[in-house]
C-alpha positions as CSV (number, residue, x, y, z in Angstrom):
1,M,98.8,175.0,80.4
2,K,95.4,175.1,82.0
3,K,92.4,174.9,79.6
4,K,90.0,178.0,79.5
5,M,86.2,177.4,79.3
6,N,84.1,180.1,78.2
7,I,80.7,180.1,80.0
8,A,77.7,182.3,79.1
9,L,74.8,182.5,82.0
10,V,71.6,183.1,80.6
11,G,68.8,184.5,83.4
12,L,69.7,186.6,85.7
13,G,67.3,186.2,88.7
14,T,68.0,185.2,92.1
15,I,70.0,181.8,91.6
16,G,71.7,183.6,88.2
17,S,73.0,186.6,90.3
18,Y,74.0,184.4,93.2
19,L,76.0,181.8,90.5
20,L,77.7,184.7,88.6
21,K,78.8,186.4,92.3
22,Y,80.1,182.9,93.5
23,L,82.1,182.0,89.8
24,I,83.9,185.6,90.1
25,Q,84.7,185.6,93.7
26,N,85.7,181.8,93.9
27,K,87.3,181.4,90.5
28,N,90.4,180.8,92.1
29,Q,89.4,178.2,93.9
30,L,87.6,176.2,91.0
31,I,90.7,176.7,88.7
32,K,92.4,174.5,91.6
33,K,90.1,171.8,92.0
34,N,89.1,171.4,88.4
35,M,92.4,172.3,87.0
36,A,90.7,174.7,84.3
37,I,89.6,178.0,83.9
38,P,85.9,178.8,84.3
39,N,85.6,182.2,82.4
40,V,82.7,184.4,82.3
41,L,82.2,185.1,79.0
42,K,78.8,186.5,78.5
43,V,75.4,187.2,80.2
44,C,71.9,187.6,79.4
45,A,69.0,188.3,81.0
46,R,65.7,189.9,80.4
47,N,66.0,193.1,82.4
48,R,69.6,194.5,82.5
49,N,68.7,197.0,85.0
50,K,67.5,195.2,87.9
51,K,69.6,195.5,91.2
52,R,71.6,192.5,91.4
53,G,74.1,193.3,93.9
54,I,77.0,192.8,91.6
55,K,78.5,195.1,89.1
56,I,78.4,193.4,85.9
57,Q,80.9,195.1,83.2
58,K,79.1,196.7,79.8
59,K,81.1,194.2,77.6
60,L,79.5,191.1,79.2
61,W,76.1,191.6,77.9
62,A,74.8,189.9,75.5
63,K,72.1,191.4,73.4
64,D,69.8,188.4,73.8
65,Y,69.8,184.5,73.8
66,K,70.3,184.2,70.0
67,E,73.7,185.6,70.5
68,I,74.7,183.3,73.2
69,I,73.6,180.5,70.4
70,K,75.6,181.7,67.7
71,N,79.0,182.9,69.4
72,T,81.4,180.1,68.8
73,N,83.8,181.3,71.6
74,I,81.1,180.1,73.8
75,D,81.8,176.5,75.2
76,L,79.4,176.1,78.1
77,V,75.7,177.6,78.7
78,V,74.0,177.7,82.0
79,E,70.2,178.1,81.1
80,L,68.3,179.6,84.4
81,I,65.0,180.7,82.8
82,G,63.1,178.0,83.5
83,G,59.4,176.6,81.9
84,S,59.3,173.7,79.3
85,E,58.9,176.2,76.1
86,G,59.5,179.7,75.2
87,V,63.1,181.3,75.2
88,A,64.2,178.5,77.5
89,K,63.6,175.3,75.4
90,K,64.8,177.2,72.5
91,L,68.4,178.0,73.8
92,V,69.0,174.5,75.1
93,F,67.9,172.6,71.9
94,E,70.4,175.3,69.9
95,S,73.0,175.6,72.2
96,L,73.5,171.6,72.3
97,R,72.7,171.7,68.5
98,N,75.7,173.8,67.8
99,G,78.3,171.7,70.3
100,K,77.7,173.7,73.2
101,H,77.2,171.8,76.7
102,V,74.5,172.9,79.0
103,V,74.3,173.0,82.4
104,T,70.2,173.8,83.7
105,A,68.0,173.9,86.5
106,N,65.2,173.3,84.6
107,K,63.3,170.3,85.7
108,A,60.2,171.1,83.7
109,L,62.4,171.3,80.6
110,I,64.2,168.1,81.5
111,A,60.8,166.0,82.4
112,K,59.3,167.0,79.2
113,Y,62.1,167.0,76.6
114,G,65.1,164.9,78.3
115,D,64.8,162.0,75.9
116,Q,65.5,164.5,73.0
117,L,67.7,166.7,74.2
118,S,69.6,163.8,76.1
119,E,70.1,162.1,71.9
120,I,71.4,165.8,70.5
121,A,74.1,165.8,73.5
122,E,75.0,162.0,73.0
123,K,75.1,162.9,68.6
124,K,77.3,166.1,69.5
125,G,79.2,164.8,71.9
126,V,78.4,167.3,74.6
127,N,77.3,167.3,78.4
128,L,73.7,167.9,79.2
129,E,73.6,168.2,83.1
130,Y,70.9,168.8,85.6
131,E,71.7,168.2,89.4
132,A,69.8,171.4,89.8
133,A,66.5,170.4,88.4
134,V,65.8,167.8,91.3
135,C,66.0,168.6,94.9
136,G,68.3,171.9,94.3
137,G,71.6,171.0,96.9
138,L,70.8,167.1,97.1
139,P,73.5,165.1,94.8
140,I,71.0,163.1,94.1
141,V,71.6,163.1,90.3
142,R,75.6,162.3,90.6
143,S,74.6,159.8,93.4
144,I,72.5,157.6,91.0
145,K,74.7,158.1,87.9
146,E,77.8,157.6,89.3
147,G,77.6,156.8,93.4
148,L,75.4,154.2,93.0
149,I,76.5,152.7,89.6
150,A,77.3,149.3,91.0
151,N,73.8,149.0,92.4
152,K,70.5,148.3,90.6
153,I,67.5,150.2,91.9
154,Q,64.1,148.7,93.1
155,K,62.6,151.8,94.5
156,I,63.1,155.7,95.2
157,Y,60.9,157.5,97.0
158,G,60.7,161.1,99.4
159,I,60.1,164.4,100.2
160,M,61.1,166.4,97.3
161,N,59.5,170.0,97.8
162,G,60.2,172.5,100.4
163,T,57.7,174.4,99.9
164,S,54.6,171.4,100.5
165,N,56.7,170.1,103.4
166,Y,57.6,173.8,105.0
167,I,53.3,174.3,104.8
168,L,52.3,170.5,106.1
169,S,55.1,170.2,108.9
170,S,54.1,174.3,110.2
171,M,50.2,173.1,109.6
172,Q,51.3,170.0,112.0
173,K,53.7,172.0,114.8
174,E,51.9,175.2,115.1
175,K,48.1,173.5,114.5
176,M,47.7,176.3,111.6
177,H,45.3,176.0,108.9
178,F,46.7,175.4,105.3
179,K,45.7,179.1,104.2
180,D,47.7,180.8,107.2
181,S,50.7,178.5,106.3
182,L,51.1,179.3,102.9
183,I,50.7,183.4,103.7
184,N,53.8,182.2,106.4
185,A,55.6,180.4,103.5
186,K,55.1,183.2,101.0
187,K,56.3,186.0,103.8
188,L,59.2,184.0,104.8
189,G,60.2,183.3,100.5
190,Y,59.7,179.7,100.8
191,A,57.1,179.7,98.5
192,E,56.7,181.6,95.1
193,N,53.8,184.2,94.5
194,N,52.0,181.7,92.4
195,P,53.4,178.3,93.8
196,K,50.6,176.3,92.0
197,S,53.3,173.8,90.7
198,D,54.7,173.3,94.4
199,L,51.1,173.0,95.9
200,N,49.5,170.6,93.1
201,G,52.4,168.3,92.9
202,E,53.5,168.6,89.7
203,D,56.9,170.0,90.7
204,V,57.7,166.8,92.3
205,A,56.4,164.8,89.4
206,S,58.7,166.7,87.2
207,K,61.7,165.6,89.6
208,L,60.3,162.1,89.7
209,K,60.1,161.8,85.9
210,I,63.3,162.3,86.2
211,L,64.8,160.0,88.5
212,T,62.8,157.1,87.8
213,S,64.7,157.6,84.2
214,L,67.8,157.6,85.7
215,C,67.2,154.7,88.8
216,F,65.8,152.0,86.0
217,N,67.6,153.1,82.8
218,S,64.6,154.0,81.1
219,F,63.3,156.4,78.9
220,I,61.3,159.3,80.7
221,N,57.6,158.3,81.3
222,K,55.1,160.2,81.5
223,N,52.6,157.9,83.1
224,I,52.3,159.6,86.6
225,H,49.2,159.9,89.4
226,V,49.8,163.2,90.8
227,E,47.7,164.5,93.9
228,G,48.6,168.1,95.5
229,I,48.3,169.2,99.1
230,S,45.9,171.8,98.7
231,N,42.6,169.7,100.2
232,I,45.1,169.0,103.3
233,D,43.4,170.8,106.2
234,K,43.8,171.3,109.9
235,E,41.6,168.9,110.9
236,D,43.3,166.3,108.9
237,I,46.7,167.2,110.2
238,I,45.2,167.0,113.8
239,N,43.5,163.6,113.1
240,A,46.8,162.3,111.8
241,D,48.7,163.4,114.7
242,Q,46.1,161.6,117.3
243,L,46.5,158.2,115.4
244,G,49.8,158.6,115.5
245,Y,51.3,159.8,111.9
246,N,52.3,162.8,110.0
247,I,51.3,163.9,106.4
248,K,53.5,164.5,104.0
249,L,53.6,165.0,99.9
250,L,55.6,161.9,98.9
251,G,57.0,161.2,95.2
252,I,57.3,157.2,94.9
253,S,58.5,155.4,92.0
254,D,59.2,151.6,91.9
255,I,59.8,149.1,89.3
256,F,57.6,145.5,89.5
257,K,57.6,142.6,87.0
258,E,59.0,145.0,84.6
259,R,56.3,147.7,85.1
260,I,57.0,151.1,86.5
261,C,54.6,152.8,88.9
262,Q,54.8,156.5,89.2
263,R,53.0,158.2,91.9
264,V,53.1,161.6,93.8
265,H,50.3,162.0,96.7
266,P,50.1,162.8,100.3
267,A,50.5,160.1,102.6
268,L,50.4,159.3,106.3
269,I,53.3,157.9,107.7
270,K,54.1,156.8,111.1
271,K,55.6,159.4,113.3
272,G,58.8,157.4,114.2
273,S,59.7,156.6,110.4
274,Y,62.5,158.9,109.2
275,L,60.8,161.0,106.6
276,S,57.9,161.5,109.3
277,N,60.4,163.8,110.7
278,I,62.0,165.6,107.9
279,N,59.8,168.9,108.7
280,G,60.7,172.8,107.1
281,V,62.0,173.1,103.8
282,L,64.1,170.3,103.9
283,N,64.2,167.5,101.1
284,A,65.0,164.0,101.7
285,V,65.2,161.0,99.7
286,V,65.2,157.2,99.9
287,I,66.9,154.5,97.6
288,E,66.7,151.0,97.7
289,A,69.0,149.4,95.8
290,K,71.3,145.9,95.8
291,P,73.6,145.2,96.8
292,V,74.0,148.3,99.0
293,G,70.4,148.5,100.8
294,Q,68.7,151.8,101.5
295,S,70.5,155.2,101.0
296,V,69.0,158.3,102.0
297,I,70.0,161.8,100.9
298,Q,68.8,165.2,102.7
299,G,69.5,168.7,102.7
300,E,68.1,171.9,101.4
301,G,65.9,171.4,98.4
302,A,65.7,174.9,97.0
303,G,67.0,178.4,97.6
304,P,69.9,180.6,95.8
305,E,72.7,178.4,98.1
306,A,71.8,175.2,97.5
307,T,70.9,175.8,93.7
308,T,74.3,177.1,93.1
309,S,75.8,174.5,95.2
310,A,74.6,171.8,92.1
311,L,75.0,174.2,89.4
312,V,78.8,174.4,90.3
313,S,79.3,171.0,90.8
314,D,77.7,170.1,87.1
315,I,80.1,172.9,85.8
316,S,83.2,171.1,87.6
317,S,82.4,167.9,86.0
318,I,82.5,169.8,82.3
319,L,85.4,171.6,83.4
320,R,87.4,168.4,84.6
321,G,87.0,167.3,80.7
322,N,84.3,164.4,81.4
323,I,81.9,163.7,78.5
324,K,79.1,161.8,80.1
325,Y,75.8,160.3,79.1
326,P,73.1,162.6,79.9
327,F,71.1,159.5,81.5
328,S,74.1,157.6,82.5
329,I,73.7,155.5,79.3
330,S,73.4,155.6,75.7
331,K,69.9,156.0,73.9
332,K,70.4,152.1,72.5
333,E,70.7,150.8,76.5
334,R,68.1,152.9,77.6
335,K,64.4,150.8,78.1
336,K,61.0,151.6,77.7
337,F,58.6,150.2,80.3
338,K,55.2,149.6,80.4
339,T,53.5,151.3,83.3
340,S,51.8,149.6,86.7
341,D,48.5,151.3,87.5
342,I,48.4,153.1,90.9
343,N,44.6,151.3,90.8
344,L,46.1,147.8,91.1
345,R,48.1,148.8,94.2
346,S,47.4,148.1,97.3
347,Y,46.8,150.5,100.3
348,S,45.5,151.3,104.1
349,A,43.5,154.2,103.8
350,Y,42.8,157.2,106.3
351,I,39.2,158.2,105.6
352,R,37.4,161.2,106.7
353,L,33.4,161.6,106.5
354,E,31.5,164.5,107.3
355,V,27.9,163.1,108.1
356,K,24.6,164.0,109.3
357,D,24.2,162.7,112.8
358,I,21.2,161.1,112.4
359,S,20.4,157.1,113.1
360,G,21.6,154.6,110.8
361,V,24.3,156.6,109.5
362,L,27.3,154.1,110.5
363,T,25.2,150.9,109.6
364,N,25.3,152.3,106.2
365,V,28.7,153.4,106.0
366,T,30.0,149.8,106.6
367,K,27.9,148.5,104.6
368,V,29.2,150.4,101.4
369,F,32.7,149.3,102.6
370,S,31.8,145.7,102.6
371,K,30.1,145.8,99.7
372,N,33.2,147.1,98.3
373,K,35.4,144.3,99.6
374,V,37.6,147.2,101.8
375,S,38.2,146.0,105.4
376,I,37.9,148.7,107.9
377,K,40.6,148.4,110.8
378,R,39.6,151.1,112.8
379,I,36.7,153.7,113.1
380,I,36.1,156.4,115.2
381,Q,32.8,158.9,115.3
382,S,32.6,161.7,117.2
383,P,29.5,164.4,116.9
384,Y,30.4,168.3,116.6
385,N,29.1,170.6,119.0
386,S,26.2,171.7,116.8
387,R,24.7,167.7,117.2
388,K,23.6,168.3,114.1
389,N,26.5,166.8,112.3
390,S,29.0,164.0,113.4
391,R,32.5,163.2,112.1
392,I,33.7,160.0,111.3
393,I,37.1,158.7,110.6
394,I,38.0,155.6,109.6
395,I,41.6,153.5,108.6
396,T,41.1,150.8,106.6
397,H,43.2,147.4,106.0
398,N,45.3,147.0,103.0
399,S,42.6,146.9,99.8
400,K,43.2,147.9,96.1
401,D,43.3,151.5,95.2
402,I,40.6,151.0,92.6
403,L,38.2,149.6,95.4
404,L,39.4,152.4,97.8
405,S,38.5,155.0,95.2
406,K,35.2,153.0,94.3
407,T,34.1,152.9,98.0
408,I,34.7,157.3,98.3
409,N,32.2,157.6,95.3
410,T,29.6,155.6,96.6
411,L,29.5,157.2,99.9
412,A,29.9,161.0,98.1
413,R,26.7,160.1,96.8
414,K,24.9,159.4,99.6
415,K,22.5,161.6,101.1
416,F,23.7,161.3,104.8
417,V,27.2,162.8,103.6
418,I,27.7,166.5,103.6
419,K,30.8,167.1,102.2
420,K,33.2,165.1,99.6
421,P,34.5,162.6,102.0
422,K,38.6,162.9,102.5
423,F,41.0,160.1,101.5
424,I,44.8,159.8,102.0
425,R,46.6,157.2,101.5
426,I,49.0,155.3,104.3
427,E,52.6,154.5,103.3
428,Y,54.7,152.4,105.8
429,I,57.8,153.3,104.8
């Protein structure tokens, strides 16, 4: 006799509604593949009257999330509310404490409270699964937990946000301004009405913290350098193109001498590189490990279809009766690493200066670089049509990040510099 698992879905927005339809319409297929019966027992949402494209029986509706927590017949809770606080936090914490399995797409919650939630799940002998929280349909979490279990991972990096990637790649292809590209992204449904976390890098930061913990068997490390893409303009895109680069928002984490460095920032990457050609809303993550070498996972990073794919993968794992540690190993085995500051790392950099077109400016600029021990690899100066101002583009040799920042800050105070200098790191990946 096949085991039945009662499921509650909390949050019936675009993704929750799509998942509910999938579970109902593909129930027989899931039974065959998992040798267990996924039974949607209860659903819960803030607005019952919202049009969802599916008829939901009255008996399925729970009064509120508290009813879900208290219902002893519910085995598995799928949390699709979002956010690291409020109802989502209470639901997940209390569901685990009450011995229920939890599947979530909530990256903010896992990045902030993953260690505490993992400890509760471990004590209660239930699963906390979150594949859908990181890069949508990419099976990156399960790949690290299971597929690459024989490997020692040294570095993970990639494009982890479809909204920012669409904006940057459309700016590059169509020579669009940032604001116009963002408007297009909203019209096409690639950006939310308030895409702040996508644009400021926080979305990628949450994902990277989770991946770092999995890769290095560590507790979640909240020390992370984060920059977004809002300061990237059309001129930077054109300049990068002419210099043989594309600009991408990257999440990068590596471990060196028992220290972890996590960083999220835009970067110039060579046109011939793999990540440089990942465009639109696609995500791509690269893992460097021994003995396998380099592994690449690419696909849709968001949307109801991709997210449902990941959610169903997690639900199926639980249906099969696999009780696993949320972060691959037990709390006792996980490590707490020190942090390596980005200031101590070395990079080449793209620097763009808007200056007054007067005698001696270039000499003064090069003196600032020399004084701060930053070596210039390439320099391009071109006056604007008004001939009152000029643009200077500089590509540096590898220099410590702290020296590059010091150089930028010194230049910003010079009277001949008319706008805040642009500074974008160059990544050779």
